[in-house]
C-alpha positions as CSV (number, residue, x, y, z in Angstrom):
1,M,-12.6,47.8,29.6
2,K,-10.2,48.0,26.2
3,S,-8.2,45.1,27.5
4,A,-11.2,43.1,28.7
5,E,-12.5,43.4,24.9
6,K,-9.0,42.8,23.9
7,G,-9.2,39.4,25.8
8,S,-12.6,38.3,24.8
9,S,-12.1,39.2,21.4
10,T,-8.5,36.7,21.4
11,R,-10.9,34.1,22.7
12,S,-13.3,34.3,20.4
13,K,-11.1,33.2,17.4
14,P,-11.2,29.6,16.6
15,S,-8.1,27.9,17.3
16,Y,-7.0,26.9,13.8
17,F,-3.6,26.4,14.8
18,M,-4.3,23.6,17.3
19,A,-6.8,22.3,14.5
20,I,-4.5,21.9,11.9
21,L,-1.6,20.7,14.3
22,G,-3.8,18.1,15.1
23,I,-5.1,16.7,12.0
24,T,-1.5,17.0,10.4
25,L,-0.3,14.7,13.1
26,V,-3.4,12.0,12.6
27,L,-2.6,11.9,9.0
28,I,1.1,11.9,9.5
29,I,0.0,8.0,11.6
30,L,-2.6,7.0,8.8
31,G,-0.2,7.8,5.7
32,T,2.8,6.1,7.6
33,L,0.3,2.9,8.2
34,G,-0.8,3.1,4.6
35,W,3.0,2.9,3.4
36,I,3.7,0.5,5.3
37,I,0.9,-1.4,4.3
38,I,1.9,-0.7,0.6
39,N,5.4,-2.3,1.3
40,A,4.4,-5.5,3.0
41,N,2.3,-5.8,-0.5
42,K,5.3,-5.3,-2.4
43,I,7.5,-7.6,0.0
44,G,4.9,-10.3,-0.5
45,D,4.5,-9.8,-4.3
46,Y,8.5,-9.7,-4.5
47,Y,8.8,-13.4,-2.5
48,K,5.9,-14.4,-4.7
49,E,7.7,-13.8,-7.8
50,N,11.3,-15.3,-6.9
51,V,9.9,-18.8,-6.6
52,E,10.8,-20.8,-9.6
53,V,9.8,-23.5,-11.2
54,R,11.6,-25.8,-13.3
55,V,10.5,-27.5,-16.4
56,F,13.0,-30.7,-16.9
57,L,13.2,-31.6,-20.7
58,R,13.8,-35.4,-21.6
59,E,16.8,-36.5,-23.1
60,N,15.7,-37.3,-26.7
61,I,14.0,-34.0,-27.4
62,S,15.0,-32.3,-30.8
63,S,16.0,-28.9,-30.6
64,K,12.8,-28.1,-32.7
65,D,10.8,-29.4,-30.0
66,S,12.7,-27.8,-27.2
67,A,12.3,-24.2,-29.1
68,L,8.6,-24.7,-29.5
69,L,8.3,-26.0,-25.9
70,V,10.3,-22.7,-25.1
71,N,8.0,-20.5,-27.1
72,Y,4.9,-22.0,-25.5
73,I,6.0,-21.6,-21.9
74,A,7.3,-17.8,-23.2
75,S,3.8,-17.2,-24.2
76,R,1.6,-18.4,-21.2
77,P,0.4,-15.5,-19.3
78,Y,1.6,-16.7,-15.8
79,V,5.3,-16.5,-17.0
80,K,6.9,-13.1,-15.5
81,S,10.8,-14.6,-16.9
82,Y,12.0,-17.4,-18.1
83,E,15.9,-19.1,-19.2
84,Y,16.7,-21.9,-21.2
85,I,19.4,-23.9,-19.5
86,T,21.6,-26.4,-21.4
87,K,22.5,-29.4,-19.9
88,E,26.4,-27.6,-20.1
89,E,25.1,-24.7,-18.2
90,A,23.0,-27.3,-15.5
91,R,26.4,-29.2,-15.1
92,T,28.3,-25.7,-14.4
93,E,25.8,-24.7,-12.0
94,F,25.6,-28.0,-10.4
95,I,29.4,-27.6,-10.0
96,S,29.7,-24.1,-8.9
97,D,27.2,-25.1,-6.4
98,G,30.1,-26.8,-4.6
99,N,29.5,-30.4,-5.8
100,D,32.1,-32.7,-7.4
101,S,32.2,-33.4,-11.1
102,W,31.5,-36.5,-11.9
103,K,33.7,-36.6,-15.2
104,N,36.5,-39.6,-13.7
105,I,32.8,-41.7,-13.2
106,L,30.6,-40.9,-15.8
107,E,30.9,-40.4,-19.6
108,E,27.7,-38.5,-20.2
109,N,26.1,-35.7,-18.6
110,P,23.6,-36.7,-16.3
111,L,22.0,-33.2,-15.7
112,P,18.7,-32.4,-18.1
113,A,18.4,-29.3,-20.0
114,S,15.5,-27.3,-18.5
115,I,13.5,-24.3,-18.7
116,D,13.1,-22.2,-15.5
117,F,10.8,-19.6,-15.2
118,K,9.2,-17.1,-12.4
119,L,5.5,-16.8,-11.8
120,R,3.8,-13.4,-12.1
121,N,2.2,-13.1,-8.0
122,Q,-1.6,-13.4,-8.8
123,Y,-0.8,-17.1,-10.2
124,M,1.3,-18.3,-7.1
125,N,-0.9,-20.5,-5.2
126,S,-1.3,-24.4,-5.0
127,D,-4.1,-24.9,-7.0
128,T,-3.0,-22.7,-9.8
129,L,0.8,-24.3,-9.7
130,A,-0.9,-27.6,-9.7
131,N,-3.2,-26.9,-12.9
132,I,0.2,-25.8,-14.1
133,K,2.4,-28.6,-13.8
134,T,-0.7,-30.6,-15.2
135,D,-0.8,-28.8,-18.9
136,L,2.9,-28.8,-18.9
137,E,3.6,-32.6,-18.2
138,Q,0.9,-33.5,-21.2
139,N,3.8,-32.2,-23.4
140,I,5.7,-34.8,-25.1
141,G,8.7,-33.1,-24.5
142,V,8.5,-32.8,-20.5
143,N,10.1,-35.0,-18.2
144,D,9.2,-33.5,-15.0
145,V,8.1,-30.3,-13.7
146,Q,9.0,-29.3,-10.2
147,Y,8.9,-26.3,-7.7
148,P,9.4,-25.7,-4.1
149,T,5.5,-26.7,-2.9
150,Q,6.1,-26.3,0.7
151,L,7.5,-22.8,0.4
152,V,4.5,-21.7,-1.9
153,S,2.1,-22.7,1.0
154,S,4.1,-21.1,3.6
155,I,4.5,-17.3,1.7
156,N,0.6,-17.4,0.9
157,N,0.4,-18.3,4.3
158,F,2.2,-15.5,5.4
159,V,1.1,-12.9,3.4
160,N,-2.6,-14.0,4.0
161,K,-2.2,-13.4,7.7
162,L,-0.1,-10.3,7.2
163,S,-2.8,-8.9,4.9
164,L,-5.3,-9.8,7.9
165,I,-3.5,-7.9,10.9
166,L,-2.6,-4.8,8.2
167,L,-6.7,-4.6,6.9
168,A,-7.4,-4.7,10.9
169,L,-4.8,-2.1,12.1
170,A,-6.0,0.2,8.9
171,V,-9.6,0.1,9.6
172,G,-8.3,0.3,13.3
173,C,-6.4,3.9,12.4
174,C,-9.3,4.9,10.0
175,I,-11.7,4.8,13.0
176,I,-9.6,6.5,14.9
177,A,-8.6,8.8,12.3
178,I,-12.2,9.8,11.7
179,V,-12.9,10.8,15.4
180,L,-9.6,12.4,16.6
181,I,-10.3,14.8,13.5
182,D,-13.9,15.4,14.4
183,N,-13.4,16.1,17.9
184,T,-10.5,18.5,16.7
185,I,-12.8,20.3,14.5
186,K,-15.4,20.6,17.1
187,L,-13.4,22.0,19.7
188,A,-11.7,24.9,17.2
189,M,-15.3,25.7,16.3
190,F,-16.3,26.1,20.3
191,S,-15.2,29.3,20.1
192,N,-17.3,30.4,16.9
193,R,-20.8,29.3,18.6
194,F,-21.8,32.6,19.3
195,L,-20.6,34.2,15.8
196,I,-23.0,31.5,14.4
197,K,-25.6,32.0,16.2
198,T,-25.4,36.1,15.9
199,M,-25.4,35.9,12.2
200,Q,-28.6,33.6,12.5
201,M,-30.6,36.1,14.7
202,V,-29.9,38.9,12.3
203,G,-31.1,36.8,9.6
204,A,-28.2,35.2,7.8
205,T,-29.1,32.0,5.9
206,R,-27.4,28.4,6.8
207,G,-25.6,28.8,3.3
208,F,-23.9,32.2,3.8
209,I,-22.8,31.3,7.7
210,S,-21.2,28.0,6.5
211,K,-19.7,29.3,3.3
212,P,-16.6,31.2,4.7
213,L,-16.3,28.4,7.5
214,I,-16.0,25.5,5.3
215,G,-13.8,27.4,3.0
216,R,-11.4,27.7,6.0
217,A,-12.1,24.1,6.8
218,I,-10.7,22.9,3.3
219,V,-8.0,25.2,3.6
220,N,-7.0,24.1,6.8
221,G,-7.9,20.3,5.9
222,A,-5.4,21.0,2.6
223,L,-2.8,22.4,4.3
224,S,-2.6,19.5,7.3
225,A,-2.5,17.0,4.4
226,L,0.3,18.6,2.3
227,I,2.7,18.8,6.2
228,A,2.0,15.3,6.5
229,I,2.7,14.6,3.5
230,A,5.9,16.7,3.5
231,I,6.9,14.3,6.9
232,I,6.2,11.2,5.6
233,F,8.2,12.1,2.3
234,G,10.8,13.2,4.3
235,I,10.7,9.6,6.5
236,I,10.8,7.6,3.5
237,S,13.7,9.4,2.2
238,F,15.8,8.9,5.3
239,L,14.8,4.8,5.5
240,E,15.4,4.8,1.7
241,N,19.1,6.0,2.2
242,Y,19.6,3.9,5.2
243,L,17.9,0.7,3.9
244,P,18.8,1.1,0.0
245,E,16.9,-2.2,-0.4
246,L,13.7,-0.4,0.1
247,T,14.1,1.2,-3.2
248,A,14.0,-1.8,-5.2
249,I,10.0,-2.5,-4.1
250,K,9.1,1.5,-4.1
251,D,5.9,2.2,-6.2
252,T,5.8,5.9,-6.9
253,R,2.5,5.3,-8.4
254,L,0.3,4.1,-4.8
255,L,2.7,6.4,-3.5
256,V,1.1,9.2,-5.2
257,A,-2.2,7.6,-4.9
258,L,-1.7,7.3,-1.1
259,F,-1.1,11.2,-1.0
260,L,-3.8,12.3,-3.2
261,L,-5.9,10.0,-0.5
262,L,-4.8,11.5,2.5
263,I,-5.3,15.2,0.9
264,L,-9.1,14.1,0.1
265,I,-9.4,12.3,3.9
266,G,-7.7,16.0,5.4
267,I,-10.1,17.8,3.4
268,G,-13.4,15.5,3.5
269,I,-13.5,15.0,7.3
270,S,-12.6,18.9,8.3
271,V,-15.6,19.8,5.9
272,I,-17.9,17.5,6.7
273,S,-16.7,17.8,10.9
274,T,-17.2,21.9,10.6
275,Q,-20.7,21.5,8.6
276,R,-21.7,19.3,11.2
277,S,-20.8,21.6,14.6
278,V,-22.7,24.6,12.5
279,L,-25.8,22.9,12.0
280,K,-25.7,22.0,15.7
281,Y,-24.7,25.4,16.7
282,L,-27.7,26.7,14.7
283,K,-30.1,24.6,15.9
284,M,-29.1,25.1,19.9
285,K,-31.0,28.0,21.6
286,L,-28.9,30.8,22.9
287,D,-28.9,30.0,26.4
288,D,-27.3,26.7,25.9
289,L,-24.3,28.1,23.9
290,Y,-23.2,29.5,27.5
């Protein structure tokens, strides 16, 4: 008799371990995808901000006018970094690229001085670059403005397609995560259905019944999120050691925001699913619980 009562008591306990494990696995998948999305955006920004625009100066420009032009370009909001290349530096770069020197053919250096600058990623689109080129060419000291038009279009097309694909994956994973966590909580709450109904029958209020279960849901959700964060952080650390290039695009602020979001998702869905399960069993008739 005692053995039967013990078995019944054991079966009546909610499977919190399985609930925590299920939520943790879902959050790991969701967090890993979030990290991939963050890095994909950072890689896109990295390539965008490494496209170089070259402003070639006229041969007869004075040092004063060239200094004014440098200051003008440096003050533009779209400029991330810039460098003034003199005629002699242009010649040195030309030869270092494997080209033959023209000293035996030409007496003067035919290469113009230039101002090379890189754009901030939000200005990296064809229309904006065309407007920038038009603006700079109006300066009397500018001979020509050049940038890799085809490369700009290719990068933007690639980033846009990648963003759409990752957005679709993120939405799909969020829906799957919500459904899986909700089902996991429902299974955990199923073993508590008689306890919930018994408390209702002896006059306990809905708030009194829900309070300890909601509290446990908060603990389970937070614990699951913390375990998932620890595992994801370990994966990231391993990959950064294996691929040091990843540290160049690492964004600690976004990573912290992702971890906080995982905690909110874990707690939020756990609480909502628990509340729904409690209300469901409170509305059911006693005979329907069997």
